[in-house]
N, C-alpha and C positions, 0 to 999 in steps of 0.2 A: 762277515766272515767269522766273527766271534760267536754268533748264534749257531752257525754250522759246526764249529769246533766243539761248542758245548753239547750239541746233540750227539756228536760222535763220541765224546767222553761218556755220556750217559749210556749209549749203546754198548761201548766197550766194557763198562762196569757191569751191565746186564749179562754180557757174554762171559765175563770172568765169574760172575756168580753162578752162571750155568755150568761152567767147567768144574766149579767146586762141587756141584751136585751131579756131576756127570755120571756118577754110578747109578743114580736113580732115574735120570732122564735119557730118553732115546734121541737119536739124531733126527732132526726135523725133516719130514718129508715135504715135497713141493706143494702138496695139497693142504699142508698145515700152516702155511704162512702166506702173506701177500706183501706186495711192495708198496711203499709210500714215499713221497718226496718230503724232505725237510722244508722248513720255511726258507724263502729266498733271503739271501743276505743283501748287503748294500750294493754289491757289485752285480747283482742279478743272477747269482749262481745258487745251486742247491745240490743236495745229495739224495741218492736213492738208497733206501734202507729196507731191510726185510723185517716185517712185524708179524709175530705169530698170531693166529686167530684167537688163541687162548693163552694168556701170559703164563709162563712156567710149565707149558705142556711138553716142550721139547728143547733140544739144544742143537748147536752146530748150524746156526743161521748163516747165510752167505754174508760176506763182508760188505760194508757200505761202499758204493762206487759213486763217482761224480755223475750227477743227473744232467738232463737237458737244460737249456737256458729257460729262464722263467717265462719268456715270451713265446716259447715254442708252442705250436698247436697243430692239430691235424685238420684235414679238410672234411667237409660234410660227407657222410657215408663211411668214415674211417674212425678208428679208435687207436689209442696209444697202447702198444704192447709193452707193459712195464718191464718185463724180463729182458726183452731185446731193445727197449727204448726206441722203438720204431713204430710208425703208423701202419696199420693193417686194415683192409676193407672189412666192413661188417658182413656177417654171414647172411644167407637168405633167411627171411622171416624176421630180420632185425633191421634197425636203422640207427643213424647217428647224425647229430647236427654238427659234428666236428668240434667247434668251440662253444657249444651251447647245450642247453637242456630244454626239453619240451614236456609239458604237462597236458595230456589229453585224456586221461582217465580220472573220473571224478566220482568213483564209488565212495570215496572218503577224501578228506583233505590231504593232499600229498605232504610228505615230510618237508618241513621248513615253512609251510603256510600257517597262518594264524588268522582267526576271525574274532573281532571284538565289536561290541556294541556300546554306545554311549548315549546318554540323554543330552538335551540341549543345555547349554550353559545358562544357569539361572540369572546370571548377571547381564544378560543381553537386553534386559528391559521388556522381555516378552512374558514374564511371569515364571513361576516354578514349573518344573517338569511334572507331568500328570500321569505318567505310566512307567512301569518298570521295564527297562530295555535289556535286561540280562539275557533274555531268550531270543533277542533279535540278532541273527547272524546270517552269514552266507551259507547256503545249503548245497552240498554236492548232490547232483542228480544224474550220475552215470556219465553222460557225454559232456556235461557242462556243470557249472556252478551257478546257482541262482541267488539273487540278492533278497533282502528282506522286503516285505510289502507293508509292514506296519510303520507307524510314524516315529521311528527312531533312526539314529545314524549308525549304520553298520559298515565296518571296514574290514576288507580282506588285505592281508599284508604278507610280503615275502622279502627277505633280506638276502642279498647276494654280493659277493666280493669278486670284482672283475679284474683280471690281470691285464686286460687291454680294453680299449673302447669297444662297445658292443651295442646291441639293440635289445629292446623288449617288444614283442608283438603278440597280439591276441585278436580273437574274433569276438564280437559282442552283438547283442540285440538289445536295443533301447527303445521300446515302442511307445512308452507313455511318459509324457513330459510332467506328469504329476510326481515323478521321482527325479530328484536331482542326482545326477551321476557325474562323478569326477574321478579322473585318474591322474596321479602325480607321483613324482619320484623325489626322494630326499637323500642327501648325502649324509655322512656320519656326523655332520654338524647340524642336522635337522633343517637344512636349507633346501627349498624346492628348486629343482633344476630344469623343469619343463613347464613353467607356468603358462606359456602361450597355448598349450594344447590341453589344459587341465579339464576344461568343461567339454564333455562329450556331446556329440550331435545325436539327436533322435534318429531312429531308423524305422523304415516301414517296408523295406525290400529285403528281408532276410538278414543274414549275417553280414556285418561290416568288419573290415580289416583295419586295425589301428597299430601303428608302429612308432616307437619313440627311441631316440638315440640315448645311450647310457655312457657315462664317463667312467674312466678307470678308477678302481677303488671300491669302497663300500657304497651300495645303493639299496635303498629300501623302497619297495614298490607298494603303492596304496591304490586300491579300488574302493571307493567310498560312495555310498548311496544314502540319501535322506528322502524318505517318502513323505508326501503330504497330499491330502485330498480335501479340498474345501467342501466337497459334496460327499455323499456316503459311498460312492463307487470305489471299489478296491482297485488300486493301480496294478498294472502288469509289471512283473519283476524284470530286472536287468539280468541278462544271461551272458556268461563269459565262458569261452572254451579255447583250447589250443594255445595255451600260453607258452611262448618260446622266448628263451633268453640266450643271447650270444655274447661272447667276450670272456667266458671262463677260460682258464689256461688250457685245459685238455679234458677229454673224457676217456676213462680207462676201460670202458665197456660199451657195448651197443645195447640199445633198448629193444625188447621184443615188441612186435606189432600187437596192438590190442585186439581183442576179439572183434570180428566183423571187418578186419582189414588184413592185408597180406603184403609181402615184399617178395617178389619172384626172383629178383636178381641180387647178387652180392653187391655191397657198397651202396645200398640205398640210403637216401637222406630222408625219406618219408615212406609211409605205408599207404596203399590205395584201398578204398572201401570196396567191399564185395558188391557185385551187381545184384539186381533183384533175383529172388528165388535161389540164391546161393548163400552160404554161411561159412564162417571159419572160426577157429579157436585162437588162443593167444600164441603169437609167434608163428603164424601160418605163412607158408610160402605160396599157397593157392587157396581158392575157395571151392568148397564142395557143393555140387548141385543138390537141391532138395528132392525128396521123393515126389512122385506124381500127385499124391494126395496131401501134400504139405506145401507151404510157401514161405517166403522170407522177403522182407522189405530190403532195400539197398542198405548195406552196412550192418546187416543183422549178424548176431553171433550164433544164432541157431534157427532152425526151421520150425514152423508151427503147423499144426494140422488144419486143413481147409475146412471151414464150417459149411453146412448145407446152405444153398442159396435161398433167399427169401424175396418177397416183393419189394424190399428196401434196397436190393442190390441191382436193380435195373431202373432205367429212366426212359422218358419218351422225348422225341424230337421230331422235327419236320424236315423232310428232304428238300433239297433245292428244286426250284421249278424246272421242269423239263422243257423240251421243245414244243410240247403241246400246251404249255402254261398250266400244268397240274403239279400238285405236291402230294406227299403221302405221309401219314402219321406212322412213325417207326419207333420201335423199342430197341434198346441196346443195353448191354451190361455196363454198370458203372465201373470206371477205371480208378485204381487198378482192380482187376477182378481177382479176388482172393477166395471166393466161395466155390463150392463144387456142386454142379447140377446133377451129378451122377449118384449122389448119396440119397438114401431113402428120405422121402418127404421133402425133397428139395424142390424149390419153385423152378418152373420153366419160363423161358423168355416168351412173352405173348407174341402172337403173330402180328404182322404189320397191318395197318388199317387200309381202307380203300383210298383211291386217289380222289382228290377234290380240287376245285379250281383255286389257282394261286391268288392271293390278295394282290391289290395293285402295288406298284412300286412306291417307295417312300417319296414324300414331296421333294420336288427338284430333280427327280429321276423319271425315266421313261423306259419301257421295255424295248430292247433292240438285240437281235441275235440271241434270243433265249435268255437274256439276263437284263438287269436294270442298269442303265447307263446314265451318267449325269447329263442334264440338258446343257446345250452350248451357252456361251456368254450372251447376255442380253435377253434371255428367255426364262420362263418359269414353268412350273408344272405342279399339278396336284397329285401326280403319280400315274396319271393315265396317258398323258402326252405333253410334249413341249410346245409352248406358245410364246410368241414374241411379245415383249412388253409394248403397250401402246405408246404413241408419241407423247412426250412430256412426262414419262414415267421411267423408272429404273428398277431393276430387280433388287430385292432385299436378300442379300447373300447370307447363308447360314447352313446349318445341318439339322435336319429333323428326321428322327427315326421313330416310326410307330408300327412298322410291319417287320416281323422277325422270322423270315424264312432262311436267311443265311446271316452269318455274322459279318457286319460291314468290314471292309478292308482296313480301315483305320482303327479297328478295335481288336484287342487281343485278350485272351483269358488263360488263366493258369490256376494252380493250387499251391498254397504255401502250407507246408506241414506244421501242425500245431504241436508236434513232438520235438523234432530237431530243427524246425524252421528252415528247411531246405525246400527249394522250388521243385515241383514235380512236373514232368512233361505231359500233363493231362489237362483237359478242359474243366474249368470251374463253373462255367455257365453254359446253358444249352438254350437254343432258340426253340420257340414253341408257337410260331405264327403271330398271335396277338401280343406276345410278351416274350421276354427272355428271363430265365429263372436259374437258380443255383443248382448245380449238380450234386451228386452224393458225396464225392471225396473219399479218401481212404479212411478217414476217421471223422467223428463228429466234431472234433475240435480243430479241424483243418480250416484254413481261410480260403474262401472261394473268391478269386480275384478277377475283376473285369476292369479293363483300362481303355479309355478313349483318348486318342492322340489328336491334337489340333496344332497345325504348323504355325499359326499366328492369327492375327485379327486385322480386319480392315474396316474401322469405324467410318461412317458416312461423313463425319466432320471431325477435325482434330480435337482431341481432348485437352482443354485448357487447364493450366495449373490452378488459376483462381476460379474454380467452379465448385459448386456444392458436391457434385458427384463426379468422381474420376472414372466413371463407367466406360469401359472399352467394349465389353460384351457381357453377355449373361448366359448361364446354362440353367435350364429348367427341366426337371425330370419328374415323372409320375411313377410311384413305387408302391409296393404293398409287402408286408411281412406276415407270414403265417407261421406261428411258433407255439410250441407247447412247453418249452423251457426258456431259459433266459438267453435268447439269441441276441446278436448284435449286428448292426449294419453300419459300416464306416464309410463316409464320403471324404475323399482326400484329394488335394490339389498339389501338383508338382509344377515348378517353373523351370524351364530350360534344363530339363532332365535332372534336376536336383531332387533331393529326398522329398517324398510326398509329405504334406502337412495335413493332419486331420482337421477337417472343417466342421463336421457335424457327425453325431452318433445317435442312432436310434436303438432302443432296447425293447425287447418283448414284441408281442403282436401289434401290428399297425395296420389300420385300414388304408384303403387306397387314398393317397394324398399326393400333393405336389410340393416341390421344394425348388427354390431359385437361389443361385449363387451369382453374385456380381463380380465380374473380372475387372480389375483396375490396372492391369499391366499388360502391355502388348508384347507378348513373348510366346515362345513355344510352350504349350500347356499340356499337361496330362491330367485327366480326371479319372479317379479310381474308386470303385466300389468294392469293399471287402466284407464278406459275410461269414460269421462264425456261429455255428449252432450252439455250442457250449464251450466254455473255457476248460472243462475238465475232460481228461482223456480216459476213455474206456475202450475195451476191446470190441470190435465189430461196429456195425452201423445201427443205431437205435432211433435216431431222430432225422432220418433223411426226408421225412414228410415236412419238416420245418424248412421253409424255403423263403427266399426273397425274390420278388418279381419286379422287373422294370418294364413298364408299359410304353413309355415314350421318353425320348431325350431330344431336347431342342437347344441348339447353340446358335447364338446370333453373331453376325458380323465376322464370319469365318473367312480367313484368307483363302481364296480359291474355292469357296463353297458354292452351293446351289441355292436356287430361289424357289419359294412356293407362292409368292405374290409379288406385285410391283407397287411402288409408291410414287406419288407425285414428286416432281423435281423441277428445277429451273432449266429449261432447254437452252442449249447453246447453238450457235450457227452451224457448228459441225454436226449437229444432230444428237450429240451426247448430252448428258446432264451434269450440272454443277451444283454443289451444295451451297446453301445460303451462307453468307458471311457470318461470323460470330455476332450474336445479338440480334439476328434477323430470323424471321419466320416466314414460311411459304404461305402466300395468300392463295387459297383454293380457287377463288373466282378468277383472278387475273393471271395466276401462274407465275407471279413475281415475288421477290423477297421484300418484305417490309420490316423496318426495325421495331423492336418492342418498345413501347413507351416507357418513360421514366417511372420508377416504382414498380416495375414488373421484371420478371426473369423467365428464361426459357426452362420449361419443365416437360419431361416426357422423353421416351426413348423411341428411336425410329422403328424398332421391332414391334412396338405397340401402336404405331402410327406416327404422324409428324408431330414434332414438339409444338407446344403452344405457349403463349405468354400468360403467365399467372401473376397475380398481384403479390407483392411482398407482405409479410405480416406486419402488425402494428409495431411502431418504433424501429423499423428497419428500412433500409434503402437498397436499391439495386446498384451494382457496379456498372462501369462504363460498357462492358461487353454484355451486360444483362445475363450473365452466367450464374449469378448467385445474389443473395440478399445478405446484408450485413448490418451491424450496428456500429456506429463510429464513436462509441463510448460516450454517447449523450442521448437524452430523450426528453421530450416535452409532453407533460401529462396534465390534463385538466382535473381539478379536485375542488368540489364544492364552490364553484364559481371562481376559482383561482386557477392560474396557469403556472405550473411548477416546472422549472428548468433544472435538469440534472446533467452533470458532467463528471465522468469518472475515468479519466485516461489511465490512472494508475492500476485499474482493475484489468487492463489488457494483459498485464503480466500474470502468470499463473500462480495461484495460491495452492499450497499443499495441505493435505489432511490425511493423517494416519488414524484409522479406527482400531479399536481393540485394546489389548490383544483379545482375540476370539479363539475358539476351539472348534475343530472339525468334529464330526460325529464320532470319530475314533480318538479324540483327545489331542490332536496335533495343534499346536499353537501357530497362529498366523495373524497378519494384519492386512487390512485393505488400505492401499495407498491411492489417494485421489489427488488429481490436479485439475483446477478449474480456472479457466480464462474466460471472463464474461464477454469480451468484445474484442474488436480489432479492426484497424483500418483496412478497407477493401477485403474483408473476410479473413484476415490473418489469424491463425489459431496457434496460440502459444503453449497450450498444455501438451506435455509430452510424457509418456510412460514407456519404460524400457523393459526388455527381456534380456537378462545377462546370464541365463542358465543354459538354454538348449543349444545355442549356437556360439561358436567362437566369436563371430562378429555380432556386435550389439544390434538388436532389433528394436526400433522405436516406433510407437504408435502416436500420432498427433491428432488433436481435435480441440474443441472448446472444453470438453470434459473427458477425462480418461481415467482408467483404473488399472492398478497392478496389484499382485499379491506378494507380500513381503514375508520372507522366511528367515529365521535367525541361525543358520548353521555356522560353525566356527570357520571364519575366513577373514583375512585382514581387510578385504575391501568393504566389509560391512554386510548388512542383510542382503539376501538374494531377492531380486525383483523378477517375477515371473508372471506369465499369462496376462500381458497387457491387452486391454480392449478399449475401444473408443465408445464413450457414452453420449457424445454429441458432436456430430460432424457438420451440422448446419443449424443455423438459428432460425426459429420459426416466428418469434416475435417477442416484444417487450411490452408488458401491460400490467395493470393492477388487478385484472380479472384472474380468478383462480383456475380458469379452464381455457385452453386454446388448442385447436386442431386435435381434439380427442384426448389431450393430456390434462390431467387434473392435479393441482397442487393443494391438498387440503390444508387449511390454516391451522387445524387442530394438531397437526404433526409437530408444531414448534410452539414455544411459549408465546403468549400474545405480545404484540408490539404496541406502539403508541396509538391510541384511538383516533388521533387527528392526522396521522400520517401513515397510510397503508404501505405494505411492502411492495416493491417493484419485483415482478416475477419474470425471469428470463426462461424461455422455453427452447429446448434443443431436441434434435432427433439424430440418431446414428444411422449410417448407411448399411450397417451390418444387420441382415435379416437372419434371425436365429429360429430354431425350432419352436421355443415357447413364445417368442416375440415376433409375430408375423409382420408387423410394421416397423421393426427395428427397435432398439432400445431408445428410451426417451429420458430426458433430464429436465427438472424444474429447479431453478436456483432463485431463492428469495433474497433480495437485496434489502437490508434493513438499515435505517439511519441511526447512528449513535455517534454524536460529535466527540465523545470521550474515547472512542476506539480509533487510534491513528492507523494509517495505512500500513499493512494490508487488512487489519482487523482480524476477526476470527471466523473460521469456517466450521460448520457443524452439520451433523446428520441427525435425523429424528431419533429420540430416545426409544421409541417403539420399534424402530428398524435400525439397529446399530450398524448394519452393513450398508446403509444408505438406500436400500430398496425394500419394500414390503411385499412385492410380487415378483421380483426378479427382472422386471422389464422397465419400470419407471423409477428413476433415482431422484431423491429429494435432498436439497442442501439449503442451509441458511447462512448467509454471509452478512455479518454485522460489522459495519465499518463507517467511519466518517465520510468515506467516498460515496456512501449511499444517501447522503443528505442532499436536498435540493439547493440550488443557488439562492442566496438570500434576496428578498424583494421587499416592497413596501409593506406587505402583509405580515412580515415577520418581526416588526418592531412597533412600538406605541409611544405617544408623547406623554411627558409628565410636566405639568405647568406649575411653577412655583408661585408663592404669594408675592404681592407687590410690596417691595421693600425699598424705601428710599426713592420712590418714583420709578423703580425698575422692576420689570417682570421677566423671568427666564423660563424657556421651554427646552427641556432635555429629552432626548429620544433613547429608549432602552429596548433590548431584545425581549420578546415575549418568552416566558418560561413555560416548559423547557425549550431551549433554543434548538430547533430542528432544522437548521440550515447551515451552510458554510459558504465562504467566498461570496461571489456575486456583489450585491449592493452593500456598501458600508453604511453605518449609522450616520444620519445627517448631523451637521454641527449644531451646537446649542444656539437657540435663538434668544436675543435680548431686545426688548422693546420698552418704551416709556409707559408709565401707568400712573393713575391717581391713587393716593393712599386712602385708607379708611377714615382718617381725621378730617380730610377735606370734604369727603362726602357726608360726614356727620354734621359738619357746620352747614353745608348746603341744605341738608334735611331739616335742621332746626330752624334756619332762616325761612325756608319755604313753609314750614308748619306754622311759624309765628305769623307770617303774612296771611296765610289762609285763614287763621283764627280771627285776625283783625277784620278781614274782608267779610267774614260771616257775621261778625258782630255788627258791622255797619249795615249790612243788608237787613238784619233782623230789626234794627232801630228804624230804618227807613220804612219797612213794611208795617211796622207797628203804628207809626205816626199816620200813615196813609189809611190804615184801618180805622183809626180814631176819627178821621175826617169823614169817612164814609158813614160811620155810625151816627155822627152828628147830623149829617144831611138827611139821613133816613128818618131819624126821629123828628126833625123839623117838618118834613113832608107829611109824616103821619099826623102830627098835631094840626097842621094846617088843613088837612083833609077832613079831620073830625070836626073842626070849627065851622067849616063852610058847607057841610054836607046838606044841611037843610035849606040853604038859600042859594047855593050855587050849583050848577050842573057839574057832574064829575069831570075832572080834567082828562084831556086826551093823553096827557103824559105828564110825568113829574120830572122831566129832564131838567137838570140844572147845569148850566155851563160850568165847565171845569174851571176852577179858580174862584168861583163865586162864593162869597162869605168865607174866604180862606182864613180869615183871622178869627172866626167864631169858634168857640170851643164849648163843649158840653161835658159835664161830668156825670157819669151814670153810677148808680150804686151797685148795679150788677154788671160784671165784665165777662166778655166771651173768652173762651180758651184760645190758645195760639192756633189750633187746628181750625176753629171756627173763623178766626180772623183771616187766615189764609184762604179759606173757602169763600168768604165774602168777597175777597179780592178777585176771585175767578168768575164773578158775575158777568153776564154777557153785556157787551157794549153794542149799542145800536149803530147802524151805518152812518148816522149823522153826527157821531162823535159824542153822544150823550150816554150816560150810564142808565140802564133800566133797572128800576127798583120794583120788586113785586109788592103790591099793596093788597090788603085784605079789606073787602067791603064791610060796611057796618052791618049789613044784613046777614053776615056770616056766610055769604056765597063763596064761590071759588075765587081764588086769587086771580088778579089780573096783572099783567105786566105793564109797568109804566116806562 
């Protein structure tokens, strides 16, 4: 109340000053002033006062009067007449929200809006900012305002004070998840009030409506975008239009309809857009039709002259087959037709071609009553006629389109404007017999949309949770792109009528090629192809010859689909077929199911034929259902004649690795976040990467190895995690070889390890097939032993490839940890034998250095055994040596004496022979009995050497026991033996 009284005093003083100068000022006319309300007091009351447009211009203003209650408001389509303080309806050509305001004209930023740009906080650990963001703002573009596309953070702000609770609503287009888009509201204490709806969902179906409740009091609205692009592609901007705010106390005037719209009746709460070929100015009550030689698009503010038609303004198509089974090539004008064929040098529509024989029906269909009808259940068709499946077989249900005379009933086509992103009621794709191709569109930057709807899937056997592939079905299509500029083809997938998610994008000309997408969820699905010739808008059609063609589309396991062939199955008594139980495969010979042996798993898809049992890779085992192979966190490997046992259960938990920071081609900072889980019981995969940007609900990707992109905008929850992908859904094997299943892990990518213990390499492959990676992404993880690195150890990527991959398809990691060491065995330690001390010898066992093992067998205890010391063996040696010397001396004496005896005997015989030579005949022998003349001794002046003595002892002894002595005859003849 005090505030109102103070305002009245100020106004009274102003009136008094005016009366003092009344001689110079005239009495105010009604057009020279307006009414305003004072601020509300504590009781909710206020005063209405008159305020001159120009202070001091006139005098004699009306006296202040008590105003309406502060909570008073008018309904939509009305405004508050301040003079009468009553609500009155808006006039024709104007509109009002009642308690709100709307911003739908964006030729410039409306009053009260502000746009600001900031760089990333350098204290977030991602490094310093690398570009100047002062020019990065939201840009008004007529009907909407567009966000920035550079790698800065741009914020659009608007502050409003609400007298009562209200709402803020707006329409937006958010087509590219490479931009982080958030909308939030703060109160006057800078506290967020709508955190749960802060992160906006991406859109792929035109404008989306978003509304948030606002509290009474001050509210600051924030639209914030942060662009990032790991690749060089420029992201598409976020567009916002038709911002409406309710909850303001009142509106004292109605807003005129913007050009291109009209309000025909009084009391309108909104304006309607003008239909095609009409236009209107600002505040129009109706739209004016264009002249015959001009045209206007819906919602246009003015008409444009029609250009002359060219060959780019018409297209060709094929008519449906008639009752005679014939079709005709036809030409028609591209819609919407804006050209004039009556102008000079204008092109004319070519005449239709002759009739030709219709191609056969698509597989699974047959001609009936002049059209192609699906074959009944239990039959199949190649397009010419329906045939029943033989006994022991069943039809393989699906949808296959390869002939395009008419658009199938479960497909629809339209055009999305590249200017205002509104859908147009015209066809975006046209059938052409062998293929379906993109039509012209109204502009070269329009999106040509083709959608295939599938009600659900019926896989031949249930999809198990613990299986390598969760494949429910697959879609394969053959396409071609003919482009002269930077055209784009998007393939998107929608689940249960939710927003389409882009799966793959192709840019520029592309030869005829095939693409396959695996469906892993049984739900109602939509598959969408969107083609845009150029992202830049120009008047007219310049690139209509740039087209995308679809030659064939094949979807497997479609619920209620048709069949083009039959497959073997297990017959039942009722005549129908039953699928084999999990872990079993059909034997073609007997027609019965047999289980896959241990160490194998079922691989293959029924659409490609029957599954077969395939062996698991090295170091892996098959689960009980034979649905996948896994490693149970242990492996046995031979190495140089040894058998090494590894156990690493702690590595089943995922380890994290953040690379970078790195920079995109345009300077935006980011990190790659990896999570790696080497193994898991029964194929459990613990690595999980999340996306907390594009959806309100967290989206998580799981696998053995996964990757996400981290961005550091200002948010209390920490860095943003986006674009999660799986790098390893199934394990291929565990080995020391550097190559497995076409995947190579070069040893030179990482520093060398220990030469006596090679790295163990885990090979994985992802189920996601991408355009550059036809076999899916692959991952090789090297596990290296280091007893000094406790669990979990360190995870690293190659220094040559800081993003983990050198080619974009195969990722490489090195995991150094004590868990990578083998279990200790006998070969890991050696004995050390001590000297014999005090009759005791000790054997101690120590680890070989460096110790490259852990756990397993412990060191054996020390061995103690009795022994003989060195003093004992020295005494034994001296005694043995002395005895040997004495024995040798005795032997020498003995042999010497014997030699002396032999010499004596010899001499005696010689002398006897010489004395009797003349008188006695020669003796037959000189044998002397052993022991004869034993006591006789002779002393010779000449002695033989020891060698000669020994030699004489070796003389031959005759068999009769006598020694033979060689004698020399006196005649000098040859010696004779005696």
